[in-house]
Wavefront OBJ file of the C-alpha trace (Angstrom):
o trace
v -3.551 1.634 -4.163
v 0.160 1.161 -4.312
v 0.944 -2.313 -4.120
v 4.784 -3.053 -3.599
v 6.696 -6.195 -3.595
v 6.551 -6.488 0.335
v 2.611 -6.422 -0.072
v 2.684 -9.691 -2.176
v 2.366 -13.398 -0.716
v 2.641 -14.977 -3.885
v 2.159 -14.775 -7.957
v 0.746 -18.148 -9.618
v 0.826 -18.121 -13.278
v -0.971 -21.610 -14.736
v -3.093 -22.693 -17.554
v -5.821 -23.930 -15.259
v -7.377 -26.958 -15.893
v -10.142 -27.263 -18.514
v -8.826 -23.792 -19.798
v -6.481 -22.996 -22.836
v -5.243 -19.620 -21.665
v -3.135 -18.320 -18.757
v -4.692 -16.791 -16.087
v -2.353 -14.671 -13.392
v -3.116 -14.803 -9.656
v -1.525 -12.310 -7.493
v -1.952 -12.835 -3.831
v -1.413 -10.151 -1.225
v -0.591 -10.698 2.447
v -3.773 -8.742 3.480
v -5.941 -11.824 1.831
v -6.803 -9.616 -1.445
v -6.401 -11.873 -4.735
v -6.390 -10.183 -8.225
v -7.122 -12.889 -11.399
v -6.018 -11.639 -14.687
v -6.846 -13.031 -17.816
v -3.821 -13.684 -20.592
v -5.118 -10.802 -22.732
v -4.976 -8.588 -19.751
v -1.049 -9.878 -18.785
v -0.184 -9.785 -22.180
v -1.095 -6.013 -22.733
v 0.251 -4.842 -19.121
v 3.624 -6.739 -20.273
v 3.933 -4.942 -23.720
v 2.848 -1.559 -22.463
v 5.881 -2.017 -19.707
v 8.427 -3.150 -22.235
v 7.569 -0.180 -24.277
v 8.049 2.105 -21.399
v 11.315 0.704 -20.311
v 12.772 0.060 -23.726
v 11.585 3.486 -25.980
v 14.158 5.653 -26.457
v 11.146 8.617 -25.916
v 8.134 7.113 -24.657
v 7.940 7.886 -20.689
v 4.391 6.296 -20.413
v 1.523 4.285 -22.013
v -1.855 4.183 -21.244
v -4.483 1.243 -21.811
v -8.012 2.084 -22.201
v -10.675 -0.843 -22.292
v -13.304 -0.542 -24.967
v -15.411 -2.654 -26.940
v -14.087 -3.662 -30.419
v -16.542 -4.409 -33.278
v -13.561 -4.800 -36.003
v -11.254 -7.431 -34.596
v -9.160 -10.357 -35.938
v -10.613 -13.756 -35.611
v -10.322 -15.322 -32.271
v -9.628 -12.011 -30.304
v -11.849 -11.125 -27.560
v -14.463 -8.108 -28.128
v -13.177 -6.259 -25.032
v -9.762 -5.221 -25.643
v -7.007 -3.007 -23.578
v -6.257 -0.488 -26.483
v -3.218 2.083 -26.300
v -3.964 5.694 -26.225
l 1 2 3 4 5 6 7 8 9 10 11 12 13 14 15 16 17 18 19 20 21 22 23 24 25 26 27 28 29 30 31 32 33 34 35 36 37 38 39 40 41 42 43 44 45 46 47 48 49 50 51 52 53 54 55 56 57 58 59 60 61 62 63 64 65 66 67 68 69 70 71 72 73 74 75 76 77 78 79 80 81 82
């Protein structure tokens, strides 16, 4: 699925009531909605910035995996750069 700017009806980024972390909702004109947790968006943004600013890197691949050894407060499921 290729999503263009013209396919997007609305993007809402907010901290929902009763939550502490940002959620991002992307609503498409066809009624499809994607809701991303803060950690997912943070990883996507970091990958984007790396590709845009790194003098040699032209791609970044993030793979989801369970992390047994993680920092306090971090989720068990992580998107890790390969």
